N, C-alpha and C positions, 0 to 999 in steps of 0.2 A: 382403068383402077378407079375407083369408088375412091372422091374425094375422104379424108378423113377429119370427124366434126367434132372439136374438145369441148364439151361439155368440164364446170369444174361449178361449186359451191362455197361459200362462204360467209360467213355470219349478218345480218343484215344491222345497219342501223341506219342513227339518223339523216346521212344523208340518201336512203331509200325514200323519205316521207312522200314524194313526188310520184316512185313508185308506187308505192301501198298506194297513193292518194288513183291511180288511173284506174290501179287492180279492182278498189272496191266500186269506181263503175262498170267495169270488163264483167266484175260479177255477180251485176243484177238480173237477173234471168226476166229475159224478155220471151214474149211467146212471138211465134215463125209471126212475120208478117208486121209488128210489134213496132213501133219508130225508138229511133234511140233514146237512150237516155240522154236527159238534160244532163248537163255538168251543176246547176242548184241547186241539184239533188244533192249536191256533197257539201253542200251548208247546214243539209242535217243534224245534230249533235248526235244525233243515234248514230247515224252512220262516218261524223268524223271522229269517234274515239277509233275506231279504224286504222289513223294513221297521224292526224293530228298529235305531234308530240313524239312519236314511236321515238324510240332508243332513249327518251329518257328518266325511267326508271327503269330499276335494276333489272327486273323480272319481264321487262319486255325481249323477248327471244325470236328471233324471225333468219328464214337463211336462206336466199340468194340462188339462185341456179342461172350461170352464163354458160353463152356457146359461143362460136365464132362464127357461126355462119346461119344465115334469115334464108327462105325461101320466097323466091322474092312473091307466088302465088296467098300467100298465106297470112291471113286477114291479124295474124301479130306484127307483119309488115309496119302498119297502121299506127298501130300501139306504139314502136319501137322510134315511131316517128316521128310521135308524138310528145319522144319522152324526149326528144336532143338526138336521137342515133341520127347520123346522115351512111349514105354507101360511098365506100370504101374500094372495094375491090368486087370480081367474081371468085368463086373456088368451084369449077365445073356449069352446075345448074343455081347453085346457093349464092347468093347475094350476102356480102357479109359487112353489117354496119359497125358502124360504131359511132360511142356520144367521150368524149374527154369530160372524165368527172370532175366536178366544182359548178359546170357549165349551168344558166338557172333554165327553166322549165318554163314554158307557158302556161 
């Protein structure tokens, strides 16, 4: 029997700024074979507006999807690890990762 994967949606909030910052880097288009994007790209004010101070204005709206399990071969795993998620356990072939809210992201 396959493990059930539970996903949830929630409103984005000020605490999601590090997630939005990381997703801005991930969203930059790179042709195959290109070098990874430098995080210094985030110093550009044209990109900072997508994440800096998110949630401070009443019209800042976003939705965050969360899921209980991560496939260990998924490229998203590295993103989760950079955001402070740690391996909690296994559910079938899926890795469960967790991040304690309020922890700093480097």
